[in-house]
C-alpha positions, 0 to 999 in steps of 0.5 A: 287527641287527649280531648277526644279520648277524654270525651269518649271516656266521659260519654262511656261513663255517662251511658254506663251510668244511665244503663245502671240507673235504668236496670236499677229502676226496672228491678226496683219497680219489680221489687216495689210491685212484689212488695205491694202484692203478696203472692203465694201458691202455685202459678196460675195457668188458663186451665187448672184442675183439682180432683175429676169433676164433670165439666161440660164441653165449654169454649172457655179461655180460663177454666178452674175446676174442682171436685171434692169428696168432703168428709172433714171439717164442715167448711165452705169449699170455693173454686174462685174467691174474690175478697175486696175491701174499699175504705175510701169515702168517695169510691165506686168498688165493683168487685166483679165486673162482666160486660157483654155486647152481642149482635146475634140473631140466633142463639142465646146471650147471657152475661153471667150464667149459674147452673146448679145440680142438686143431688142431695137433700142439703140446702142449695142456691144457684145464686146467693146474696148476703147483705149486712147493712151497718149504716144509713142510705140504700142496701140491695140484695140484687139490683136490676136497671133496664133501659129500652131505646128500640123505636121499631114496629115489632114487639120488644119485650124487656123484662126485669126479672124472668122466672120460668118452670122448665122441666121435671114431672113434679111442680115447683113450690113457689116462683117467688118466696119472701119470708121472715128469718131473724127479722122481717120486712115491713112491706113484702112486695112494693110496687113504686112506679106507674103503668097500665097494670100493677099485678097481671095474673094472666095464668090460670089458677084455682085461686088468684089471690089467697089472702088467708087472714089479711085484709084488702085495703083501698083508699077512699074513692078507689074501686073494686071492679067486678067485670072485665071492662071495668064498668060495674064497680063498688067503691067508698066515698063520702060515707057511702058505699056506692054501686056504679055502672060506669060513672053512674051510681045505681045504689048506695049504703049509708055507713052512718045509717041504722043497722038493718038487714039488706 
């Protein structure tokens, strides 16, 4: 009988010790987590609003809305800020990641949507990217990677960058503008690939390409085609400026010849 009481007491002590260890582990982990993540401000809920900004009827799970009438110090105002620093030498930091998989046949799918209403004269941008390069290798303001494995017979258009002039009575100025700031690009547009056509001006413009004070340069043997089929051409080859009809030279000028009127 005495041994039975002793065993029962030992089991209770063991269970109590395990329970204390469990509670200690739970509160210890919470304390460690609290020490690792600094928290301040108000609790975050699924819908938070500051001011009374106009909000579209969005079917959204999380909504942060902010409306300001700023007259104080000239500073930026954010609704959501993500600040990320990675110092590891082998890492793949992605500060913001969105993934959309859709099977819809009617409607529009969009992984990230940016909408800007400009009602004042200040500089505005729907999407703004700043890149500060401090080391070797590649730095890109916006990277677009495309893939197409559709093997059907119907047309499939995969477009890397699409820019549309969709509304308003006043024409916009430029579809794409590249200009100098405190530095410049050595090459404004660099087409590094292969295909049927490098640049296709399918629209209707008074001037297809306005080079202003800039030159047109071709490598020796390359042609300037003067008709829609590419039959009538001009090229420079072997110290001659040649006029061609197909592959047949119909006339030439010797660039080493004497100067004379044509």
